[in-house]
C-alpha positions in Angstrom: -78.4 -53.7 -12.1 -76.0 -50.9 -12.8 -73.2 -51.0 -10.1 -70.1 -48.5 -10.8 -71.2 -48.1 -14.5 -71.5 -52.2 -14.9 -74.4 -54.0 -15.5 -75.1 -56.9 -13.3 -77.0 -59.7 -14.2 -79.7 -61.0 -11.5 -81.7 -63.8 -12.1 -85.5 -63.9 -11.1 -84.6 -64.5 -7.7 -82.5 -61.6 -7.3 -79.0 -63.8 -7.2 -76.1 -63.1 -9.4 -76.1 -64.9 -12.8 -72.1 -64.3 -12.9 -70.6 -64.7 -9.3 -67.2 -63.7 -10.9 -68.4 -60.5 -11.3 -69.0 -59.8 -7.6 -67.2 -56.6 -6.0 -67.7 -55.0 -2.6 -69.6 -52.2 -4.4 -72.0 -55.2 -5.8 -72.4 -56.5 -2.2 -73.3 -53.0 -1.1 -76.2 -52.4 -3.5 -77.5 -56.0 -3.5 -77.6 -55.3 0.7 -79.4 -52.1 -0.2 -81.9 -54.1 -1.9 -82.4 -56.1 1.1 -83.1 -53.4 3.5 -79.2 -53.2 4.8 -78.3 -49.4 5.1 -74.8 -50.1 5.8 -72.5 -53.2 5.6 -71.0 -53.6 9.3 -67.8 -55.9 10.0 -70.2 -58.8 11.1 -71.7 -58.7 7.5 -68.5 -58.6 5.9 -67.2 -61.6 8.1 -70.0 -63.5 6.9 -70.0 -62.5 3.6 -66.3 -63.4 3.1 -66.7 -66.5 4.8 -69.7 -67.4 2.5 -67.3 -66.5 -0.8 -64.7 -68.3 0.6 -66.3 -71.7 1.1 -68.2 -71.3 -2.0 -64.8 -70.4 -3.9 -63.5 -73.9 -2.5 -66.5 -76.0 -2.6 -68.6 -74.7 -5.3 -71.7 -74.5 -2.8 -72.9 -72.4 0.2 -71.8 -73.2 3.8 -74.1 -74.6 5.9 -75.4 -72.2 8.4 -74.2 -74.2 11.2 -70.8 -74.0 9.8 -71.1 -69.9 9.7 -72.0 -70.2 13.4 -69.0 -72.1 14.9 -66.7 -70.3 12.4 -67.8 -66.9 13.5 -69.1 -67.5 16.9 -72.4 -66.3 15.9 -76.0 -67.5 16.6 -78.6 -68.1 14.1 -80.4 -65.3 15.4 -77.4 -62.9 15.1 -77.4 -64.0 11.5 -81.2 -63.5 11.0 -80.5 -59.7 12.8 -77.8 -59.1 10.1 -79.7 -60.5 7.2 -83.7 -60.3 8.0 -84.2 -62.6 4.7 -81.8 -65.2 6.2 -78.7 -66.7 5.4 -79.5 -68.6 2.6 -81.4 -65.9 0.6 -79.8 -62.6 2.1 -76.3 -63.7 2.6 -76.0 -65.4 0.0 -77.2 -62.7 -2.3 -74.8 -60.1 -0.9 -71.9 -62.5 -1.0 -72.8 -62.8 -4.9 -73.5 -66.4 -5.1 -75.8 -68.3 -7.3 -79.2 -69.3 -5.8 -78.1 -71.8 -3.2 -79.9 -75.5 -3.4 -83.2 -75.8 -1.2 -83.2 -71.9 -1.0 -87.0 -70.7 -1.6 
């Protein structure tokens, strides 16, 4: 993937091979691949929570934690990220493929 003149390597499942190279521009490019035309404030809240948790714990947060921290339901998260929190939200957040993600 090319984003702002940089090559961004994705694995066979579309997750970033080098999460440290993530930028907001990369997030928008991956979101476009996910069918998200524009990232809303709620999208960014989820993405930022996921990235912060990942930096601290080296893994994606449980969906329940995302819901509790942001006051969103699982249904709302699926409306924002049609492929779900593990696939869609984590891809946009630039994480490597989470354990248990199909």
